[in-house]
N, C-alpha and C positions, 0 to 999 in steps of 0.2 A: 444522625443518619449513619448507615453502615457504609464503609468504604475500605478499599485495599490501600494500605499505607506501606511505602517502601522505606525501610529503616536504615539502609546503607547500600553498599555495592557488594555483589558477590553472586551466590547461587539464588535459586528461587526461594530459599529460606528467608530472604530479606523482606518478603511480602507478608503482611499480617492483616487479617480482617479486624477492623476496629470501629468503634463508635466515635464519630467526630462531629464537629459543628457543621450545620448546613451552611452552604455558601450564601452570602448576602449580595443582592444585586443593587446597583445604583439606578439612576434615572434612565440610563441607556442599556440596562442589562436585561437578559432573558434567562430565567431559571427553568431548566428542563428536568423533568422526572425521567430518569434513565430506564428504558426498557431493555436495551441491548447495547453492547459495545463489542469491539473486536480487537484481536491481538495482531500486532505488527512486528516486523524485525526490529523496529525502533525500540519497542519495549524490551526486547532481548538485549540489545546493546546498552540501553540505559540501566538495566538490571545489573549488568556486569561492570558498567563504567569503563568500557573498552571500545575504542582506543582511549587511553587516559587523558588525552588532550581535551576530550569533550567535557571533562569535569571542570574545566575553567569556566564553562558557561552553565553547566547543570548543577554544580556544587562539588566542592573538593572531597568532603567526607560522606556526605549524603545528599540526595537530591533536594534542591531548593523547593521544587514542587513535589511534595511527598506522595500525592495520589497519582498513580500512573494511568495510562490509557489515553487515547486521542480520539479514536472513532466512536461516534455515539449516535443512537437513535432513541427517540422518546417523545414524550408529550409535554408541551409547554405548561408549566405550573403557574408562573406569574411573569409579568413584564414590567419594566420601568415606564414612567409616564411619557418618555420621549420615543418609545418604541411604536412603530406604525405598521410593520409588516406581520407581526404575530400577535396572537391573543391566547389566553389560557384555553387549553384543550386542543390546540393545533398539534398535529403530528409532524415532527421534523427529524432531520438527520444532519450530521455535520462533523466538524472537528473542533475539539476543545480539550485541553489538558485537564485531567482529573476525571476521565470517563469511567473508571472502574469504581463507581460509587452509585448510591441511590439517586443523587441529584448532582447536576453540574451547571455552572453558571457561565455565561458568555455574552457576546454582543450579537446584534442582528446579523452581522457579517459572518458569524461562525456557523449559521444554520440555514437550511433550505427546506421547503416543504417536502415531506416524504413522498417518494414516487407512488403514484396510484397503483394499487394492486400488490405492492411489495410489503412483506412482513417487516416488523422491526428488526428481526435478526438479519434478514437480507439487506436491509438499508444500512445497518451498522457495518456491514462488510465492505461498503463501497468507498468511503472517502479517501483514505491514504492510498490504498492500492489502485483505486480507479483514477485518482488524480496523477499518480505516478505514471500509469500507463498512458493516459491522455497527454500529459505534458511531454513525456519522452517521445512519443510517436509524432504528435502534431507539431510541437514547438522545437524540440531538439532534432528530431529526425526529419521534419518537414515532409511527412508522408504524403504521397499523391496516388490517385487511382491507377491501378495497373502495375504498381511496383511489386517486386518480389521481396517479401519481408520474412525473415526468420526470427522466431521468438525462442530463445534459448532459456529453458526453465518455464515452459508453457503451462504447466499444471499447478504452479504455485499461486499465491494470492495475487501478486501483480501480473503474473503470466496469463492467468485465465482472463483477466480484464484486457490485457494487451492483445491477445488473439482476437477477441470480439471487437475491440475498438479499431484494430487494423482492418478487419473485415468491413466495418461500417464506413471506412474511408475508401473502400473499393480495392484494397490490396489483395494480392495472392499470398496466402499465409502458410508457412511451414512451421509446425510446432515441434520442439524437441522436448522429450520427457522420458520418464522411466516406463518400464513395461506395463505396470499396473495402471498407468494413467493414459494409455494410448486411446482407449475408447472415450474417456472424458474429453480429451483435447479435440478429438474428431467431432464429438457431439456439440461442441461450442463453435464449430465453424471452420476449423483449420482445413485447408485444401490438401495438405499433406502432413502426416505425423511421422516423426522419426523416433524410434526407440533407441536411446543412446547406448544401450548395451549391445546393440546389433549394428548400428550405423554411426558414423562419425561425420558430422556435417562439414568439417574442414577437409574431408578426403573423398567426398562422393561426387565431385566434379560439377556441382551446381554453383551458380553465382547468384548473389543477392544484392538488391539495391540498399537494403538495410538489415543489419543484425541488431535486434532489440535484445539485449543481453541481461537477463536477470540472474542467471546461474554463474556467470564468470568462470567457465570451466576451461577455456582455451586462452592461449597467449594472444596478444594483439597482432603479432606477425602472422600467426595461423589464421586468424579471422580476416586479415587484410587480403589473404590469398583467395578467399571466396567472395570478396566484395567486387562489384562492378567498378570500373575505373573511377567513377564519381560517387561510389557508395559511402555509406556512413555506418559506423559502429557506435551504438548508443549503449553505454553502461548505465543501467537503471539502478538508482538508489544506492545503498551501501554495499560494500563488498562482502565476502564470505562471513557467515555468522561465526565461524571458528577463528578466522584471522582477519578481523576488520582492519581497514586501512583507509586513510584519507589521501594517500599518495596519488591514486588515479584521478581524483578530483583536481589535484594541483597540476598533474602532468598533461592531462588531455588537451587543454588549450595550447600548450607549447608544442606538443607533437603535431597537432593539426595544422600548424602554421607552415609546415614543411612538406605536406603531402596533399595530393588531390583528394584522396580518401580521408574522410574526417573521423576523428575519434572524439566523442562527447561523453562526459560523465557529469551527473547531476544528482541532486536530491530535491524531490518535489517540494513545492511550497503551496500552502493552502490558498486557493483562489475561489471566491464565492461563485464567480461566473463559470468556472470549470465544473463545480459541483452541479450547477444548473444544467450545464451541457450533458453531464452524465445522467442526470435525472431525465432529460429529454431522450437520450439514447435508450434508457431503460423502458420508458413509457412507449417508445416506438417499437419495442421488441427486438432491438439490435444488441442489447447487452443484458445479461442475466447474472446476478451475483451467485457464485457457487460456494457452498459451505461444506467444509470437511466434517466438523463436529462442533457441538456446543458444550460449554461448561458453565455451571452456576458461579455467581460472584465469589463465593468462598473458595472456589477451586482455581482462581486465577494463577496461583503458583504452579499448579499442575499444567494449566493451559500453556503458560510461557515455557515451561520445561519441555512440553510436547513440541512446541514450535522450534526450540533451539536444538533439540537432540534428535528429533525424528525428521520425517519427510512428509509433512502434511500436504494434502492436495487442496488447493484453493484456500479459503479463509477459515480461521478459528474464531468462533463467536462466544461472547460472554453474555449470559442472560441474567437480568437483574430483577 
């Protein structure tokens, strides 16, 4: 089968389209023919191997798992004899390492039936970004109806899901984005949209119960000033693509011990139940995946370069 293989760490030149062996499943396995995958900030960080500490788990000189990609949507090709939830021909989406390939193998827990009415491209855009938004707002931020929530970075992959998920919980949502994305963020349900070139949310006098922060553009002290007394600042996912750091992940729990206002930093973990919850929100019409552009499998290097160096709106999808 054809797959993108990462030969080392560095620029997007480390990705090559190669012919490799198809994955083999065991009695508990599910083999999926990939129709679409999507690009995440995780792929950009793993391409560069930065921060270097991640290489202790991913591989010192090159990735232990050579085929990148995590988000996937496709059709079940075959299943092991112990698999009960899926059968060949089922349309599924989910998370599994090795998504930038014609086939990917996983377990039942890695996949969920594709939402009714959604294309494979739209479904592939959901898992990592959708779960990051859901877990950050619901679990870390403990969102409640009527709260004022600001999404900083509202037009990106995670941000577009965060705006819609927050609205589904009954929050009043302010989205912060660039000028070209104001209409997009308004169209997905934001009650108020701020163009960051004209307005600064830390200086406009508004207070928020939660700042869901994807962009990480302001200091913690600036953000605290615009939080309510019991407000929470949720730092979503990894920090800047240019200068990634794990320091906020380590400091947030310590800082929060000494303040009423909480600071939470996290990296989402795949949870099958959360993927089901996102499927239900999509089928209820409360969440719609937004796609910036698509690239064919052979152009994965260009897609990841576009993510890292540009300012994509919403999700970048790979068609297979």
